[in-house]
C-alpha positions in Angstrom: -221.2 -96.0 -146.3 -221.4 -99.6 -144.8 -219.6 -99.5 -141.5 -218.8 -103.1 -142.0 -216.4 -102.2 -144.9 -215.3 -98.7 -143.8 -214.7 -99.6 -140.2 -213.5 -103.3 -140.3 -211.2 -102.5 -137.4 -209.0 -104.7 -135.2 -210.7 -106.6 -132.3 -208.9 -106.9 -129.1 -209.4 -109.5 -126.5 -207.5 -110.5 -123.2 -204.9 -112.9 -123.8 -206.1 -116.5 -124.2 -209.5 -115.3 -124.8 -211.4 -116.8 -127.9 -213.1 -115.0 -130.5 -216.4 -116.5 -131.8 -216.1 -118.6 -134.9 -218.6 -118.0 -137.6 -219.2 -118.4 -141.3 -222.2 -118.2 -143.8 -224.1 -121.4 -143.3 -227.5 -123.1 -144.4 -229.5 -122.0 -141.3 -232.1 -119.1 -141.1 -231.3 -117.9 -144.6 -234.2 -116.3 -146.4 -235.6 -114.9 -149.5 -237.0 -111.4 -149.9 -239.5 -111.4 -152.7 -240.6 -108.2 -154.5 -243.2 -106.3 -152.4 -243.4 -103.3 -154.6 -246.5 -103.1 -156.7 -245.8 -102.6 -160.4 -242.0 -102.9 -160.0 -240.0 -105.8 -161.5 -236.3 -107.0 -161.2 -236.2 -106.5 -157.5 -232.7 -106.8 -156.3 -231.2 -105.0 -159.2 -229.4 -102.8 -156.8 -228.6 -103.3 -153.1 -226.6 -101.5 -150.5 -226.2 -101.4 -146.6 -226.1 -98.7 -144.0 -227.4 -97.7 -140.6 -230.3 -95.5 -141.5 -232.1 -95.3 -138.2 -229.0 -94.9 -135.9 -229.8 -98.0 -133.8 -226.3 -99.8 -134.3 -227.9 -102.5 -136.4 -227.1 -102.8 -140.1 -230.1 -102.1 -142.5 -230.5 -103.3 -146.2 -231.7 -101.1 -149.0 -233.1 -102.8 -152.1 -234.0 -101.3 -155.4 -235.8 -102.9 -158.4 -235.0 -102.0 -161.9 -236.9 -98.8 -163.2 -235.8 -96.4 -160.5 -239.0 -95.3 -158.8 -238.9 -96.8 -155.3 -236.6 -98.1 -152.6 -237.3 -101.0 -150.2 -235.7 -99.9 -146.9 -235.4 -103.0 -144.6 -234.3 -102.3 -141.2 -232.4 -104.9 -139.3 -233.4 -106.3 -136.0 -231.6 -108.4 -133.3 -232.3 -112.3 -133.4 -230.0 -115.2 -133.1 -229.7 -117.7 -135.9 -231.2 -121.1 -135.2 -233.3 -119.8 -132.3 -236.7 -121.7 -132.5 -239.7 -119.5 -132.9 -237.6 -116.3 -133.6 -238.9 -114.5 -136.7 -236.6 -114.1 -139.6 -237.5 -110.6 -141.0 -236.7 -107.2 -141.4 -238.8 -103.9 -140.5 -239.6 -103.1 -144.1 -241.0 -100.0 -145.7 -241.1 -98.6 -149.2 -239.9 -95.2 -150.2 -241.0 -93.6 -153.3 -238.7 -90.5 -153.7 -240.7 -88.8 -156.4 -237.7 -88.7 -158.7 -236.3 -91.1 -161.0 -233.0 -92.9 -160.4 -230.8 -95.8 -161.8 -231.3 -98.9 -159.5 -227.6 -99.8 -159.1 -226.5 -96.5 -157.8 -227.8 -96.2 -154.3 -225.1 -95.8 -151.6 -225.4 -94.7 -147.8 -223.3 -92.2 -145.8 -223.7 -90.1 -142.8 -223.2 -86.6 -144.6 -224.6 -84.7 -141.7 -222.8 -86.5 -138.9 -226.0 -87.2 -136.9 -225.4 -91.0 -136.6 -228.0 -92.0 -139.2 -227.0 -92.9 -142.7 -228.6 -91.0 -145.5 -229.2 -92.7 -148.9 -227.6 -91.0 -152.0 -228.7 -92.1 -155.6 -228.1 -90.9 -159.2 -230.1 -90.6 -162.2 -227.5 -90.5 -165.0 -230.6 -90.5 -167.6 -232.2 -87.2 -166.2 -233.2 -85.3 -169.4 -235.5 -82.3 -168.4 -233.3 -79.9 -170.4 -230.5 -82.0 -171.9 -230.7 -85.7 -172.6 -228.8 -87.8 -170.1 -227.3 -84.8 -168.5 -227.9 -86.5 -165.1 -228.6 -85.6 -161.5 -227.8 -87.1 -158.0 -229.9 -87.0 -154.9 -229.7 -87.5 -151.2 -232.6 -88.7 -149.1 -232.8 -88.6 -145.3 -235.0 -90.2 -142.8 -236.3 -87.7 -140.2 -237.3 -88.4 -136.6 -240.6 -89.8 -137.2 -239.3 -92.2 -139.7 -240.4 -90.3 -142.9 -237.9 -90.2 -145.8 -237.7 -87.3 -148.2 -235.1 -86.0 -150.7 -233.1 -83.2 -149.1 -230.6 -82.5 -151.7 -230.5 -82.3 -155.4 -227.2 -82.1 -157.2 -226.8 -81.0 -160.7 -223.8 -79.5 -162.5 -223.9 -75.7 -162.6 -227.1 -75.5 -160.3 -227.0 -74.0 -157.0 -223.2 -73.5 -156.9 -222.4 -77.1 -157.8 -219.3 -77.0 -160.2 -219.5 -77.9 -163.9 -221.9 -77.5 -166.7 -225.1 -79.4 -167.1 -224.7 -80.8 -170.7 -226.5 -83.6 -172.8 -224.7 -86.9 -172.4 -222.8 -86.2 -169.3 -224.5 -89.3 -167.5 -223.8 -87.4 -164.2 -224.7 -89.8 -161.4 -223.8 -93.0 -163.0 -221.8 -94.0 -159.8 -221.5 -92.8 -156.2 -219.4 -93.5 -153.4 -219.1 -92.0 -149.8 -216.1 -91.5 -147.5 -214.6 -89.0 -145.2 -212.1 -87.4 -147.3 -211.1 -84.7 -145.0 -211.6 -86.6 -141.9 -213.9 -84.0 -140.2 -216.5 -86.4 -139.0 -218.9 -86.0 -142.1 -219.0 -88.4 -144.8 -218.5 -86.9 -148.2 -219.8 -87.7 -151.7 -218.1 -88.6 -155.0 -220.2 -88.7 -158.0 -219.3 -90.0 -161.5 -220.1 -88.5 -164.7 -218.7 -91.0 -167.2 -219.9 -89.1 -170.4 -218.5 -85.6 -169.5 -216.9 -84.0 -172.3 -213.4 -82.5 -171.4 -213.0 -79.7 -173.9 -213.8 -81.3 -177.2 -213.0 -84.8 -176.0 -216.3 -86.7 -175.7 -216.8 -89.4 -173.1 -213.7 -88.6 -171.3 -215.6 -88.6 -167.9 -215.2 -86.5 -164.6 -216.0 -86.9 -161.0 -217.7 -84.4 -158.7 -216.5 -84.5 -155.1 -218.9 -82.7 -152.6 -218.2 -82.4 -148.8 -220.5 -83.4 -145.9 -221.5 -80.6 -143.1 -223.7 -80.4 -140.1 -226.3 -79.5 -142.8 -225.5 -82.4 -145.0 -223.9 -82.1 -148.6 -223.5 -78.6 -149.7 -222.0 -77.2 -152.9 -219.6 -74.8 -150.8 -216.3 -76.8 -151.4 -217.3 -78.8 -154.5 -214.7 -79.7 -157.1 -214.7 -81.4 -160.4 -212.0 -83.9 -161.4 -211.0 -85.0 -164.8 -208.0 -86.6 -166.3 -206.7 -83.1 -166.8 -206.7 -82.6 -163.0 -206.2 -85.9 -161.4 -202.5 -85.3 -160.6 -201.3 -87.7 -163.5 -199.9 -86.7 -166.7 -202.5 -88.7 -169.1 -204.5 -86.4 -171.5 -208.2 -87.2 -171.6 -209.1 -89.4 -174.5 -212.4 -90.1 -176.0 -214.3 -93.0 -174.4 -212.1 -93.0 -171.3 -215.2 -93.1 -169.2 -213.3 -91.7 -166.2 -215.8 -91.9 -163.2 -217.5 -95.4 -164.3 -217.1 -96.8 -160.9 -216.1 -95.3 -157.4 -214.8 -96.7 -154.3 -213.4 -95.1 -151.1 -211.1 -96.4 -148.4 -208.0 -95.3 -146.3 -205.2 -96.8 -148.4 -202.5 -95.2 -146.4 -203.6 -95.4 -142.9 -203.4 -91.5 -142.3 -207.0 -91.2 -141.4 -208.4 -89.6 -144.4 -210.4 -91.7 -146.7 -209.0 -91.9 -150.4 -210.8 -92.3 -153.8 -210.5 -94.9 -156.4 -211.9 -94.2 -159.8 -212.6 -96.6 -162.6 -212.0 -95.5 -166.2 -213.2 -98.5 -168.2 -212.2 -97.1 -171.6 -208.7 -95.9 -170.7 -205.8 -96.9 -173.0 -202.9 -99.3 -172.8 -199.4 -98.0 -173.2 -199.9 -98.4 -177.0 -202.2 -95.4 -176.9 -205.1 -97.3 -178.8 -206.2 -100.3 -177.0 -209.0 -99.8 -174.6 -208.4 -101.9 -171.5 -209.4 -99.8 -168.8 -207.6 -98.2 -165.7 -208.1 -97.2 -162.1 -206.8 -94.0 -160.7 -206.3 -93.4 -157.0 -206.4 -90.1 -155.5 -205.7 -89.5 -151.8 -207.4 -87.6 -149.0 -206.0 -84.9 -146.8 -207.1 -82.2 -144.3 -208.4 -80.2 -147.3 -210.1 -83.3 -149.1 -209.1 -85.1 -152.0 -205.9 -83.7 -153.5 -203.8 -84.4 -156.7 -200.6 -85.3 -155.0 -199.4 -88.9 -154.9 -202.2 -90.1 -157.4 -201.6 -93.4 -159.0 -202.8 -95.3 -161.9 -203.4 -99.1 -162.3 -203.6 -101.0 -165.5 -203.6 -104.6 -166.3 -200.4 -106.1 -167.4 -198.6 -102.7 -167.0 -195.6 -102.4 -164.8 -195.9 -105.2 -162.2 -199.8 -105.6 -162.5 -200.8 -109.1 -163.4 -202.8 -109.8 -166.6 -202.6 -108.4 -170.0 -203.7 -105.0 -171.4 -206.1 -106.2 -174.0 -209.4 -104.7 -175.5 -212.7 -105.0 -173.7 -211.3 -105.9 -170.4 -213.3 -103.0 -168.8 -210.9 -102.9 -166.1 -212.3 -101.0 -163.2 -216.1 -101.8 -163.9 -216.6 -102.4 -160.2 -214.3 -101.5 -157.2 -214.2 -102.5 -153.7 -212.1 -101.1 -150.9 -211.5 -103.3 -147.7 -208.7 -104.3 -145.3 -208.0 -107.9 -146.9 -204.8 -108.5 -145.3 -205.1 -106.3 -142.0 -207.1 -103.8 -140.1 -204.7 -101.1 -140.7 -205.3 -100.0 -144.3 -207.8 -100.5 -147.0 -206.7 -102.6 -150.1 -208.4 -102.4 -153.4 -210.2 -105.1 -155.4 -210.8 -104.1 -159.1 -213.5 -105.9 -161.2 -213.5 -106.6 -164.8 -215.9 -107.8 -167.6 -213.3 -110.4 -168.6 -213.6 -113.1 -166.1 -211.0 -111.6 -163.7 -210.6 -109.8 -160.3 -207.4 -108.0 -159.6 -206.4 -107.1 -156.0 -203.9 -104.3 -155.0 -202.5 -104.1 -151.5 -201.6 -101.2 -149.4 -198.6 -100.8 -147.2 -198.8 -99.6 -143.6 -198.2 -96.0 -144.6 -197.3 -95.8 -148.3 -200.6 -96.3 -149.9 -201.4 -98.8 -152.7 -198.7 -100.4 -154.7 -198.3 -103.3 -157.2 -196.1 -105.6 -155.1 -197.9 -108.6 -154.4 -201.0 -107.9 -156.4 -203.2 -110.9 -157.2 -205.5 -111.8 -160.0 -208.4 -114.4 -159.6 -210.4 -116.1 -162.4 -213.0 -118.9 -162.5 -210.2 -121.4 -162.7 -209.4 -120.6 -159.1 -213.2 -121.5 -158.0 -213.9 -125.3 -158.0 -217.0 -125.9 -160.1 -217.1 -122.5 -161.8 -217.2 -121.9 -165.6 -216.0 -119.2 -167.7 -217.9 -116.6 -169.7 -220.2 -115.5 -166.7 -218.8 -112.0 -166.2 -217.0 -113.1 -163.1 -215.7 -110.1 -161.4 -218.3 -107.6 -162.7 -219.9 -107.3 -159.2 -217.9 -107.1 -156.0 -218.6 -106.8 -152.2 -216.6 -107.5 -149.1 -217.1 -108.3 -145.4 -215.7 -110.3 -142.5 -217.7 -113.3 -143.5 -215.6 -115.9 -141.7 -213.7 -116.0 -138.5 -212.0 -118.9 -136.9 -209.1 -117.3 -135.1 -208.3 -116.8 -131.3 -206.7 -114.1 -129.4 -205.5 -110.8 -130.7 -206.6 -110.4 -134.4 -206.9 -107.8 -137.0 -209.9 -107.3 -139.3 -209.3 -109.3 -142.3 -212.0 -109.1 -144.9 -213.3 -111.6 -147.5 -214.0 -110.6 -151.1 -217.3 -111.6 -152.6 -217.3 -111.9 -156.4 -220.5 -112.2 -158.6 -220.6 -114.1 -161.8 -224.3 -113.3 -162.8 -223.9 -114.5 -166.3 -222.4 -117.8 -165.5 -224.1 -121.0 -166.7 -224.2 -122.5 -163.2 -225.7 -126.0 -163.0 -225.7 -126.1 -166.8 -228.4 -123.3 -166.8 -227.6 -120.2 -169.0 -227.0 -117.1 -167.0 -228.4 -118.6 -163.7 -225.4 -117.0 -161.9 -223.1 -117.7 -159.1 -221.2 -116.0 -156.3 -217.7 -116.9 -155.0 -216.1 -115.8 -151.7 -212.5 -115.6 -151.2 -211.2 -115.4 -147.7 -208.0 -114.0 -146.2 -205.0 -115.1 -144.3 -202.0 -113.4 -143.0 -200.7 -112.9 -146.4 -204.0 -111.5 -148.0 -206.8 -113.1 -150.0 -206.3 -116.9 -151.1 -208.1 -119.2 -153.4 -207.6 -121.9 -150.6 -211.0 -122.7 -149.2 -212.9 -120.4 -151.7 -216.7 -121.0 -151.5 -219.1 -121.1 -154.4 -222.8 -120.2 -153.9 -225.7 -120.7 -156.3 -229.5 -120.8 -155.8 -230.4 -123.7 -153.7 -234.0 -125.2 -152.8 -232.2 -126.1 -149.5 -231.7 -122.3 -148.6 -235.4 -121.3 -149.1 -234.9 -119.6 -152.4 -235.8 -122.5 -154.8 -233.7 -124.3 -157.5 -231.8 -122.5 -159.9 -233.3 -121.3 -163.1 -232.2 -120.0 -166.5 -231.7 -116.2 -166.6 -231.9 -115.6 -162.9 -228.6 -113.7 -162.9 -227.8 -114.7 -159.3 -225.1 -112.3 -158.0 -226.2 -109.2 -160.1 -226.0 -107.2 -156.9 -224.1 -107.9 -153.6 -223.8 -106.2 -150.2 -222.8 -107.2 -146.6 -223.8 -106.2 -143.1 -224.9 -107.5 -139.8 -228.6 -107.4 -140.3 -229.5 -109.4 -137.2 -227.1 -107.9 -134.9 -225.4 -111.1 -133.9 -221.8 -110.0 -134.4 -221.6 -112.2 -137.6 -221.8 -110.4 -140.9 -224.4 -111.6 -143.5 -224.6 -111.4 -147.2 -227.4 -110.1 -149.4 -227.3 -111.5 -153.1 -229.6 -109.9 -155.7 -231.4 -112.2 -158.2 -233.3 -109.6 -160.3 -234.6 -112.0 -162.8 -235.9 -114.5 -160.4 -239.5 -115.8 -161.3 -242.0 -115.8 -158.7 -244.2 -118.4 -159.8 -245.8 -117.3 -163.0 -244.6 -113.7 -162.7 -241.4 -113.5 -164.7 -238.5 -111.4 -163.7 -240.2 -110.3 -160.6 -236.8 -110.4 -158.7 -235.6 -111.3 -155.2 -232.8 -110.9 -152.8 -231.3 -113.9 -150.9 -229.8 -113.2 -147.3 -227.2 -115.6 -146.2 -226.7 -115.2 -142.4 -223.5 -115.8 -140.7 -223.4 -117.3 -137.3 -221.7 -119.7 -135.0 -224.4 -122.2 -135.4 -222.7 -123.5 -138.7 -219.9 -124.9 -136.3 -222.2 -126.3 -133.8 -224.1 -128.5 -136.3 -220.8 -129.5 -138.1 -221.9 -128.1 -141.2 -218.9 -126.6 -143.4 -219.9 -124.7 -146.7 
């Protein structure tokens, strides 16, 4: 799990001491082109972790097609330093199993200080079409990667039944749900049938140990067992998206579950919902579970069909460093944000809703909110502060610059009251940043992740551009890395 998101903690300095000012800027940014022979749409998936335990964030990139991962280990260098190479230590890992390119995540499941990579193949069909599997890969002391854990319902003690259409492994999230020092793993199965109800969905939760993920304490959660009173319905797709964060400041990570087909109060309209389950000493429990739906109760927006509320989720401390808050993506050009109190967990009070109208220059119809990330991408404060985090919103289908589906990315920063549209940034492809001019069908912003890849204390942003054309090679794909630094303030540039 990205330590930038999971541990965006408060920073303490002596009275009067100044914190560094930093932001994303035009200096040092780079394009990572597709190095994997025979692969296309590089940048379809991205994630961040520290896979070698050196304290510097690493970037993991997958092309579409699910046969290889590009593991780019970060290295220390200062943005703007003349002659300093702008690069990663790159290697390609072919796990020998297929997987869906947008599923990889990271987590330290064995507590050794090095993140493993988990990924899913919801299309796995050896016995049952789209039954699905999930995998965990580990890097050994010699730097060699290998798949060490295979997770399949009903096999080797893992709960559930491996059935056609389960799509087990469609989404994954890591978090320490029982606060024992080992990251745990949640795995979505959006197509799981509950009784005779097709595509109701489920989530498997497996716990980390010194030996990594094992089946010893595994549980399978459905709408029948999530602590709420809603019966599973066909097409709920419970487990479509997952995210973890400590929403109540008790030291246990909690789990947010997207159910993009969940109904509105009328019992018919499919708008989507997000279910939040809380962690404890025994792991994820059913007590205190909450449900959030657009336009229901005090939530902003309207409960209308096709919203796909919960298509992506991002947990991060947007208004403080004490608790995680939750950003909820949709397929309807909107992002909702639900805030946590100091100890009470997530609540609808003060919830927000952002749309392209909040972003100068943005246009509608671009799937704004379908991709989310978070990170401390700007700091201009002095003295004692808490770790406020920015929200990154992808609109990969936007007709930016008048070019169909060229895509854009918006960044909302936070103040003492939480996220604000004031000072929002909007990024598109740019020749001035070494990635070239925007083009039709780039889908810039299809994948997003943040991390401090050059170990300078200023978080960076990696943006997937999976349909980037590298010369005559169509849809070869690329990732743009925007570096955060103090350099932006030294040269007077302001994005």
